[in-house]
TORTORVO-603976 format. One record per residue: residue in three letters; residue number from 0; x, y, z negated of N, C-alpha, C in turn. Coordinates in Angstrom, 1 decimal, always signed. Example, Ala and Ser with C-alpha at 12.3 -4.5 7.8 and 13.67 -1.06 7.14 Angstrom:
(pt ala 0 (+13.2 -5.7 -7.8) (+12.3 -4.5 -7.8) (+13.2 -3.3 -7.8));
(pt ser 1 (+12.8 -2.2 -7.1) (+13.7 -1.1 -7.1) (+12.9 +0.0 -7.9));
! end
This chain:
(pt gln 0 (+171.2 -11.2 +118.8) (+172.9 -11.0 +118.3) (+173.5 -12.1 +119.0));
(pt gly 1 (+174.7 -12.4 +119.7) (+175.0 -13.4 +120.3) (+174.0 -14.4 +120.4));
(pt gly 2 (+172.7 -14.3 +120.9) (+171.6 -15.1 +121.5) (+171.1 -16.0 +120.1));
(pt arg 3 (+170.7 -15.3 +119.0) (+170.1 -15.0 +117.8) (+169.6 -14.3 +117.1));
(pt gln 4 (+168.2 -14.2 +116.9) (+167.5 -13.4 +116.0) (+168.0 -13.2 +115.0));
(pt ile 5 (+168.4 -12.1 +114.6) (+168.8 -11.4 +113.5) (+167.8 -10.6 +112.5));
(pt thr 6 (+168.3 -10.3 +111.6) (+167.8 -9.1 +110.6) (+168.1 -7.9 +110.7));
(pt ala 7 (+167.7 -6.7 +111.2) (+168.4 -6.0 +111.1) (+167.4 -4.6 +110.3));
(pt his 8 (+167.8 -3.8 +109.6) (+166.8 -2.9 +109.0) (+166.9 -1.8 +109.7));
(pt gly 9 (+165.8 -0.9 +109.8) (+165.6 +0.3 +110.3) (+166.6 +1.8 +109.7));
(pt trp 10 (+166.9 +2.4 +110.5) (+167.4 +3.4 +110.4) (+168.9 +3.0 +109.5));
(pt gln 11 (+169.4 +2.0 +109.5) (+170.6 +1.5 +109.2) (+171.6 +1.4 +110.2));
(pt gly 12 (+172.6 +0.6 +109.9) (+173.5 +0.7 +111.1) (+174.2 +1.7 +111.8));
(pt leu 13 (+174.6 +2.4 +110.7) (+174.8 +3.9 +110.9) (+176.6 +3.9 +111.7));
(pt his 14 (+176.4 +4.5 +113.1) (+177.4 +4.3 +113.9) (+177.2 +6.0 +115.0));
(pt arg 15 (+178.6 +6.2 +115.5) (+178.6 +7.5 +116.4) (+178.7 +7.0 +117.3));
(pt his 16 (+177.8 +8.1 +118.1) (+178.1 +7.7 +120.0) (+178.5 +9.2 +120.3));
(pt arg 17 (+179.2 +8.8 +121.4) (+179.7 +9.8 +122.1) (+178.8 +10.5 +123.5));
(pt phe 18 (+177.9 +11.3 +123.7) (+177.2 +11.5 +124.6) (+177.8 +12.6 +125.8));
(pt pro 19 (+177.7 +11.9 +126.8) (+178.4 +12.6 +127.8) (+177.7 +14.3 +128.1));
(pt glu 20 (+178.6 +15.7 +128.0) (+178.0 +16.9 +128.0) (+177.3 +17.4 +126.8));
(pt ile 21 (+177.1 +16.2 +125.5) (+176.3 +16.7 +124.6) (+177.2 +16.4 +123.6));
(pt gly 22 (+178.1 +15.9 +123.6) (+178.9 +15.5 +122.3) (+178.5 +14.4 +121.5));
(pt tyr 23 (+179.2 +13.9 +120.3) (+179.1 +13.2 +119.2) (+177.5 +13.3 +118.4));
(pt arg 24 (+176.8 +12.3 +118.1) (+175.8 +12.2 +117.4) (+175.4 +11.0 +116.4));
(pt trp 25 (+175.3 +11.0 +115.4) (+175.1 +10.0 +114.7) (+173.7 +8.8 +115.0));
(pt met 26 (+173.8 +7.7 +115.1) (+173.0 +7.0 +115.6) (+172.8 +5.5 +114.3));
(pt ser 27 (+171.4 +5.1 +114.6) (+171.1 +4.2 +113.8) (+170.5 +2.9 +114.6));
(pt thr 28 (+170.3 +2.1 +113.8) (+169.3 +1.0 +114.1) (+167.5 +1.3 +114.2));
(pt val 29 (+167.1 +1.2 +115.3) (+165.8 +0.8 +115.3) (+164.5 -0.6 +115.8));
(pt asp 30 (+163.5 -0.3 +115.7) (+162.5 -1.3 +116.0) (+161.9 -0.7 +117.2));
(pt val 31 (+162.1 -1.6 +118.3) (+161.2 -1.1 +119.8) (+160.3 -2.4 +120.1));
(pt pro 32 (+159.7 -2.3 +120.9) (+159.1 -3.7 +121.6) (+160.2 -4.1 +122.5));
(pt asp 33 (+160.8 -3.2 +122.8) (+162.3 -4.1 +123.9) (+163.1 -5.0 +123.5));
(pt leu 34 (+162.7 -5.1 +122.2) (+163.9 -6.0 +121.5) (+163.2 -7.6 +121.8));
(pt asp 35 (+161.7 -7.3 +121.6) (+161.1 -8.8 +121.8) (+161.0 -8.9 +123.6));
(pt leu 36 (+161.1 -8.0 +124.3) (+160.9 -8.2 +125.9) (+161.7 -8.6 +126.7));
(pt leu 37 (+162.4 -8.2 +126.4) (+163.8 -7.8 +127.2) (+164.7 -9.8 +127.6));
(pt pro 38 (+165.1 -10.0 +125.8) (+165.4 -11.6 +125.7) (+164.1 -12.5 +126.6));
(pt gln 39 (+162.9 -12.0 +126.5) (+161.7 -13.0 +127.3) (+162.0 -12.5 +128.9));
(pt his 40 (+162.5 -11.3 +129.4) (+162.3 -11.2 +130.8) (+163.9 -11.7 +131.0));
(pt tyr 41 (+164.8 -11.4 +130.5) (+166.3 -12.2 +130.5) (+166.8 -12.9 +129.6));
(pt pro 42 (+166.3 -14.2 +129.9) (+167.1 -15.0 +129.0) (+168.4 -15.3 +128.4));
(pt glu 43 (+169.2 -14.7 +129.6) (+170.8 -14.8 +129.8) (+171.5 -13.8 +128.6));
(pt leu 44 (+170.6 -13.0 +128.1) (+171.1 -11.7 +127.5) (+171.7 -12.3 +126.3));
(pt ala 45 (+172.8 -12.1 +125.9) (+173.5 -12.6 +124.3) (+172.8 -11.7 +123.1));
(pt thr 46 (+172.9 -10.2 +123.7) (+172.7 -9.5 +122.4) (+171.9 -8.3 +123.0));
(pt val 47 (+170.4 -7.8 +122.4) (+170.1 -6.9 +122.3) (+170.2 -5.9 +121.1));
(pt arg 48 (+170.4 -4.4 +121.4) (+170.4 -3.7 +120.1) (+170.0 -2.0 +120.5));
(pt phe 49 (+169.0 -1.6 +119.8) (+168.6 -0.2 +120.0) (+169.1 +0.5 +119.0));
(pt ser 50 (+169.0 +1.5 +119.6) (+169.6 +2.8 +118.2) (+169.1 +4.0 +118.6));
(pt ala 51 (+168.9 +5.0 +117.7) (+168.1 +6.3 +118.1) (+169.2 +7.3 +116.8));
(pt gly 52 (+168.8 +8.7 +117.1) (+170.0 +9.5 +116.4) (+169.0 +10.6 +116.3));
(pt leu 53 (+169.4 +11.5 +115.7) (+168.8 +12.7 +115.3) (+169.9 +13.7 +115.7));
(pt glu 54 (+169.7 +14.8 +116.4) (+170.7 +15.7 +116.7) (+171.7 +16.3 +115.6));
(pt val 55 (+171.1 +16.9 +114.6) (+171.2 +17.6 +113.5) (+172.0 +16.6 +112.3));
(pt gly 56 (+172.9 +16.4 +112.3) (+173.8 +15.4 +111.5) (+173.4 +15.0 +110.0));
(pt leu 57 (+173.1 +16.4 +109.5) (+172.3 +16.4 +108.2) (+171.2 +16.1 +108.2));
(pt phe 58 (+169.9 +16.1 +109.1) (+169.0 +15.3 +109.3) (+169.4 +13.7 +109.3));
(pt his 59 (+170.0 +13.4 +110.3) (+170.1 +11.8 +110.4) (+170.6 +11.5 +109.4));
(pt leu 60 (+171.8 +12.0 +108.7) (+171.9 +11.3 +107.1) (+171.0 +11.4 +106.2));
(pt gly 61 (+170.1 +12.1 +106.3) (+169.1 +12.1 +105.2) (+168.4 +10.8 +105.3));
(pt leu 62 (+167.7 +10.8 +106.5) (+166.9 +9.8 +107.0) (+167.6 +8.3 +107.0));
(pt trp 63 (+168.7 +8.1 +106.8) (+169.7 +7.0 +106.7) (+170.0 +7.2 +105.2));
(pt gly 64 (+169.8 +7.8 +104.5) (+170.0 +7.6 +103.1) (+168.3 +6.8 +102.4));
(pt ala 65 (+167.4 +7.9 +103.1) (+166.3 +7.3 +102.9) (+165.9 +6.1 +102.9));
(pt ser 66 (+166.5 +5.3 +104.0) (+166.0 +4.0 +104.8) (+166.9 +3.1 +103.3));
(pt trp 67 (+168.0 +3.7 +103.0) (+168.6 +2.7 +101.8) (+167.2 +2.5 +100.4));
(pt leu 68 (+166.9 +3.7 +100.4) (+165.7 +3.8 +99.1) (+164.7 +3.1 +99.3));
(pt ala 69 (+164.2 +2.8 +100.8) (+163.4 +2.0 +101.0) (+163.5 +0.4 +101.2));
(pt arg 70 (+165.0 +0.1 +101.6) (+164.9 -1.3 +101.4) (+165.3 -1.5 +100.3));
(pt ala 71 (+165.8 -0.9 +99.5) (+165.7 -1.4 +97.8) (+164.6 -1.6 +97.1));
(pt gly 72 (+163.3 -1.1 +97.5) (+162.1 -1.1 +97.2) (+162.0 +0.1 +96.2));
(pt leu 73 (+162.6 +1.0 +96.2) (+162.5 +2.4 +95.2) (+161.5 +3.0 +95.9));
(pt val 74 (+161.3 +3.2 +97.3) (+160.0 +4.0 +97.7) (+159.5 +3.1 +98.6));
(pt arg 75 (+157.7 +3.2 +98.7) (+157.7 +2.4 +99.2) (+156.9 +2.8 +100.8));
(pt ser 76 (+157.0 +3.9 +101.0) (+156.3 +4.7 +101.8) (+157.0 +5.9 +101.7));
(pt phe 77 (+157.3 +6.5 +103.0) (+157.7 +8.2 +103.1) (+156.6 +9.0 +103.4));
(pt ala 78 (+155.2 +8.2 +103.9) (+154.3 +8.8 +104.7) (+154.0 +10.1 +103.8));
(pt pro 79 (+153.6 +10.1 +102.7) (+153.3 +11.6 +102.2) (+154.0 +12.6 +102.2));
(pt leu 80 (+155.5 +12.2 +102.6) (+156.3 +13.5 +102.6) (+156.7 +13.7 +104.1));
(pt ala 81 (+155.7 +12.8 +105.2) (+156.2 +13.5 +106.6) (+155.7 +14.8 +107.0));
(pt ala 82 (+154.7 +15.3 +105.9) (+154.2 +16.9 +106.3) (+155.2 +17.8 +105.8));
(pt pro 83 (+155.4 +17.5 +104.4) (+156.5 +18.6 +104.2) (+158.1 +18.6 +105.0));
(pt met 84 (+158.0 +16.9 +105.0) (+159.6 +17.0 +105.8) (+159.7 +17.5 +107.2));
(pt leu 85 (+158.6 +17.4 +107.9) (+158.3 +18.0 +108.9) (+158.4 +19.8 +109.0));
(pt ala 86 (+157.6 +20.5 +108.2) (+157.6 +21.6 +108.0) (+159.2 +22.1 +107.7));
(pt ala 87 (+160.0 +21.5 +106.5) (+161.7 +21.8 +106.4) (+162.5 +21.7 +107.6));
(pt lys 88 (+161.8 +20.7 +108.6) (+162.6 +20.3 +110.0) (+162.6 +21.6 +110.6));
(pt arg 89 (+161.1 +22.2 +110.7) (+160.8 +23.2 +111.6) (+161.2 +24.5 +111.1));
(pt arg 90 (+161.4 +25.0 +110.3) (+161.9 +25.7 +109.2) (+163.7 +26.1 +109.6));
(pt leu 91 (+164.2 +24.7 +109.9) (+166.1 +24.6 +110.3) (+165.8 +24.1 +111.5));
(pt ser 92 (+164.7 +24.6 +112.2) (+165.6 +24.1 +113.8) (+166.2 +24.7 +114.5));
(pt met 93 (+166.8 +26.0 +113.6) (+168.1 +26.8 +114.5) (+169.4 +25.8 +114.4));
(pt leu 94 (+169.3 +24.9 +113.5) (+170.3 +23.8 +113.6) (+170.8 +23.0 +114.7));
(pt gly 95 (+169.6 +22.8 +115.4) (+169.9 +21.9 +116.3) (+169.5 +23.0 +118.0));
(pt ser 96 (+169.2 +22.0 +119.1) (+169.0 +22.8 +120.3) (+167.8 +22.0 +120.9));
(pt asp 97 (+167.6 +22.0 +122.2) (+166.6 +21.5 +122.9) (+167.2 +20.8 +123.9));
(pt thr 98 (+168.1 +20.0 +123.5) (+168.9 +18.8 +124.4) (+168.8 +17.6 +123.9));
(pt gly 99 (+168.7 +16.7 +124.7) (+168.3 +15.4 +123.8) (+169.5 +14.1 +125.3));
(pt gly 100 (+169.7 +13.2 +124.6) (+170.3 +12.2 +125.5) (+169.9 +10.9 +125.1));
(pt met 101 (+170.0 +10.1 +126.3) (+170.0 +8.4 +126.2) (+171.1 +7.8 +126.7));
(pt phe 102 (+171.2 +6.6 +126.6) (+172.2 +6.1 +127.0) (+171.4 +4.4 +127.2));
(pt val 103 (+171.7 +3.8 +128.3) (+171.6 +2.2 +128.4) (+173.1 +1.4 +128.6));
(pt arg 104 (+173.5 +0.8 +127.8) (+174.9 +0.4 +128.4) (+174.7 -1.5 +128.5));
(pt ile 105 (+175.0 -2.0 +129.5) (+175.2 -3.4 +129.5) (+176.5 -3.7 +129.6));
(pt val 106 (+177.1 -4.6 +129.4) (+178.4 -5.5 +129.0) (+178.2 -6.9 +129.3));
(pt gly 107 (+178.8 -7.4 +130.4) (+178.3 -8.8 +131.0) (+179.8 -9.2 +132.2));
(pt val 108 (+179.4 -10.3 +132.5) (+180.5 -10.9 +133.6) (+180.1 -11.2 +134.8));
(pt asp 109 (+180.1 -10.4 +135.5) (+179.7 -10.8 +137.2) (+179.8 -12.3 +137.2));
(pt asp 110 (+179.5 -12.4 +138.8) (+179.3 -13.9 +139.3) (+180.8 -14.2 +139.7));
(pt glu 111 (+181.5 -13.2 +139.6) (+183.3 -13.6 +139.8) (+184.2 -13.9 +138.6));
(pt gly 112 (+183.0 -13.6 +137.6) (+183.9 -13.9 +136.3) (+184.5 -12.9 +135.6));
(pt ile 113 (+184.5 -12.0 +136.4) (+184.8 -10.1 +135.7) (+183.9 -9.4 +135.0));
(pt ala 114 (+184.8 -9.2 +134.0) (+183.9 -8.5 +132.7) (+183.6 -7.1 +133.4));
(pt arg 115 (+182.6 -6.7 +133.0) (+181.9 -5.7 +133.8) (+181.3 -4.7 +132.8));
(pt thr 116 (+181.5 -3.2 +132.5) (+180.6 -2.5 +131.9) (+179.6 -1.2 +132.8));
(pt arg 117 (+178.5 -1.3 +133.0) (+177.7 -0.1 +133.5) (+177.2 +0.7 +132.5));
(pt val 118 (+177.2 +2.0 +132.6) (+176.5 +2.8 +131.5) (+175.8 +4.0 +132.2));
(pt trp 119 (+173.9 +3.6 +132.0) (+173.4 +4.5 +132.4) (+173.0 +5.8 +131.9));
(pt asn 120 (+173.4 +7.2 +131.9) (+173.0 +8.2 +131.2) (+171.8 +8.9 +131.4));
(pt leu 121 (+171.5 +9.7 +130.2) (+170.4 +10.9 +130.8) (+170.6 +12.1 +129.7));
(pt val 122 (+170.9 +13.2 +130.2) (+170.4 +14.1 +129.5) (+169.4 +14.8 +129.8));
(pt ala 123 (+168.8 +15.4 +128.8) (+167.3 +16.3 +129.0) (+167.6 +17.6 +128.3));
(pt arg 124 (+167.9 +18.5 +129.1) (+167.5 +20.2 +128.6) (+166.6 +21.1 +128.3));
(pt gly 125 (+166.3 +22.0 +127.8) (+165.1 +22.8 +128.1) (+164.1 +22.3 +127.5));
(pt gly 126 (+164.2 +21.1 +126.3) (+162.9 +20.6 +125.5) (+162.1 +19.4 +126.7));
(pt asn 127 (+162.6 +19.1 +127.8) (+162.6 +18.0 +128.6) (+162.6 +16.7 +128.0));
(pt gly 128 (+163.1 +16.5 +126.8) (+163.4 +15.2 +126.4) (+161.7 +14.1 +126.5));
(pt pro 129 (+161.1 +14.9 +125.6) (+159.5 +14.2 +125.6) (+158.9 +13.6 +126.8));
(pt his 130 (+159.4 +14.2 +128.1) (+159.1 +13.7 +129.2) (+159.2 +12.3 +129.2));
(pt val 131 (+160.2 +11.8 +128.9) (+161.3 +11.1 +129.7) (+160.5 +9.7 +129.3));
(pt pro 132 (+159.7 +9.1 +127.7) (+158.8 +8.1 +127.5) (+157.7 +7.8 +128.4));
(pt val 133 (+157.3 +8.9 +128.9) (+155.9 +9.0 +129.6) (+155.9 +8.9 +131.0));
(pt met 134 (+157.2 +8.7 +131.6) (+157.3 +8.8 +133.4) (+157.3 +7.6 +133.7));
(pt ala 135 (+157.3 +6.3 +133.2) (+156.7 +5.1 +133.5) (+154.9 +5.0 +134.0));
(pt ser 136 (+154.6 +5.8 +133.3) (+152.9 +5.6 +133.1) (+153.2 +6.8 +133.9));
(pt val 137 (+152.9 +7.8 +134.3) (+153.3 +8.6 +135.7) (+153.6 +8.4 +137.1));
(pt ile 138 (+154.2 +7.5 +136.9) (+154.9 +6.5 +138.2) (+154.1 +5.4 +138.7));
(pt leu 139 (+153.5 +4.9 +137.8) (+152.4 +3.3 +137.8) (+150.9 +4.5 +138.1));
(pt ala 140 (+150.6 +5.4 +137.8) (+149.4 +5.8 +137.8) (+149.6 +6.4 +138.9));
(pt lys 141 (+150.7 +6.8 +139.6) (+150.7 +7.7 +141.0) (+150.7 +6.6 +142.3));
(pt gln 142 (+151.2 +5.4 +141.7) (+151.6 +4.2 +142.5) (+149.8 +3.5 +142.7));
(pt leu 143 (+149.2 +3.5 +141.7) (+147.5 +3.3 +141.3) (+146.8 +3.5 +142.7));
(pt ile 144 (+146.9 +5.4 +142.3) (+146.1 +6.2 +143.0) (+146.8 +6.0 +145.0));
(pt ala 145 (+147.6 +5.4 +144.9) (+147.8 +5.3 +146.1) (+147.9 +3.9 +146.7));
(pt asn 146 (+146.9 +3.2 +145.9) (+146.3 +1.7 +146.3) (+148.0 +0.9 +146.1));
(pt glu 147 (+148.9 +1.5 +145.5) (+150.3 +0.4 +145.9) (+150.9 -0.2 +144.6));
(pt gly 148 (+149.7 +0.1 +143.5) (+150.3 -0.2 +142.3) (+150.2 -1.9 +141.8));
(pt pro 149 (+150.5 -2.3 +141.0) (+150.3 -3.5 +140.1) (+149.0 -4.1 +140.4));
(pt ala 150 (+148.7 -5.4 +139.9) (+147.4 -5.8 +139.8) (+147.0 -5.2 +138.8));
(pt pro 151 (+145.5 -5.3 +138.0) (+145.2 -4.7 +137.1) (+145.4 -5.8 +135.9));
(pt gly 152 (+145.6 -5.1 +134.8) (+146.0 -6.0 +133.4) (+147.2 -5.3 +133.1));
(pt ala 153 (+147.2 -5.4 +131.4) (+148.2 -5.0 +130.9) (+149.4 -6.1 +131.0));
(pt arg 154 (+150.6 -5.0 +131.1) (+152.1 -6.0 +130.7) (+153.2 -5.3 +130.9));
(pt pro 155 (+154.4 -5.6 +130.5) (+155.2 -4.8 +130.2) (+155.4 -4.3 +131.9));
(pt cys 156 (+156.7 -3.3 +132.0) (+156.8 -2.6 +133.6) (+157.9 -2.9 +134.0));
(pt phe 157 (+158.1 -4.6 +133.6) (+159.5 -4.7 +134.5) (+159.2 -5.1 +135.7));
(pt gly 158 (+160.5 -4.1 +136.3) (+160.1 -4.5 +138.0) (+159.1 -3.5 +138.8));
(pt leu 159 (+158.5 -2.9 +138.2) (+157.0 -2.4 +139.1) (+157.5 -0.9 +139.5));
(pt phe 160 (+158.5 -0.5 +139.3) (+159.1 +0.7 +140.0) (+160.9 +0.7 +139.8));
(pt gln 161 (+161.4 +1.6 +140.6) (+162.8 +1.5 +140.9) (+163.4 +2.5 +140.2));
(pt leu 162 (+164.6 +2.5 +139.4) (+165.5 +3.6 +138.8) (+165.1 +5.1 +139.9));
(pt glu 163 (+165.3 +4.9 +141.3) (+165.1 +6.0 +141.7) (+163.6 +6.6 +142.2));
(pt asp 164 (+162.8 +5.8 +141.7) (+161.3 +6.4 +141.4) (+161.5 +7.7 +140.3));
(pt phe 165 (+161.9 +7.2 +139.0) (+161.8 +7.7 +137.8) (+162.9 +8.9 +138.2));
(pt glu 166 (+164.1 +9.0 +138.6) (+164.9 +10.1 +139.1) (+164.1 +11.3 +140.3));
(pt ala 167 (+163.4 +10.6 +140.9) (+162.5 +11.8 +141.6) (+161.2 +11.7 +140.9));
(pt glu 168 (+161.0 +11.5 +140.0) (+159.6 +12.1 +139.5) (+160.3 +13.3 +138.3));
(pt val 169 (+161.5 +12.8 +137.6) (+162.0 +13.8 +136.9) (+162.6 +15.3 +137.7));
(pt gly 170 (+162.9 +15.0 +139.2) (+163.6 +16.0 +139.6) (+163.0 +17.4 +139.4));
(pt asp 171 (+162.1 +17.6 +138.9) (+161.8 +19.2 +138.7) (+162.0 +19.7 +137.3));
(pt leu 172 (+162.5 +18.7 +136.8) (+162.6 +19.2 +134.9) (+164.2 +19.4 +134.8));
(pt asp 173 (+164.7 +19.7 +133.5) (+166.1 +19.8 +133.5) (+166.6 +18.9 +132.9));
(pt ile 174 (+166.7 +17.7 +133.8) (+166.6 +16.0 +133.2) (+167.7 +15.7 +134.3));
(pt thr 175 (+168.9 +15.1 +134.0) (+170.1 +14.9 +135.0) (+170.2 +13.0 +134.3));
(pt cys 176 (+170.3 +12.3 +135.5) (+171.0 +11.1 +135.0) (+172.2 +10.2 +136.1));
(pt trp 177 (+173.0 +9.8 +135.4) (+173.7 +9.1 +136.2) (+174.2 +7.7 +135.9));
(pt leu 178 (+175.5 +7.3 +136.5) (+175.7 +5.6 +136.4) (+177.6 +5.9 +136.3));
(pt glu 179 (+177.6 +5.2 +135.3) (+179.2 +4.8 +135.2) (+179.6 +3.7 +135.4));
(pt arg 180 (+180.5 +2.9 +135.9) (+181.0 +1.9 +136.5) (+182.6 +1.7 +135.6));
(pt ala 181 (+182.4 +1.0 +134.8) (+183.8 +0.5 +134.4) (+184.4 -0.7 +134.4));
! end
């Protein structure tokens, strides 16, 4: 944040986000590898933040509350409760839907000194959301089969494919994505 590493606590930083077409959802801070990778790849970035949210507000606020118990040291691990919590969530599945969303917001100043905001939105319907995180692997596997992929070796997938490749790969799924310019 502001060019400095800060400590953030998982499932805290509670805030609301309005997803186009699907409405408001609670969001909270999460840890992902991109928090380390993005500043390395784009050193000019001042702030990088990742959040995640559950569609059912009651579930999200319960997770947020549990994060405070863990932060206070009152609960060491919620792992023993994972199976019963998942069973309860499944029994209450009628409270949610099969629609999910994500967004990437980039705020900055262009080469002419003009403040710009770009927001890439994605809405996945029909239970297709779980396909989204694996699409990079699918795209790269197809490139490798066609002998067009990257050299062997593990690495982040920065610049290994274009957004258009992703959009084409999800074209047969009930997934829509679009860019907003502000």
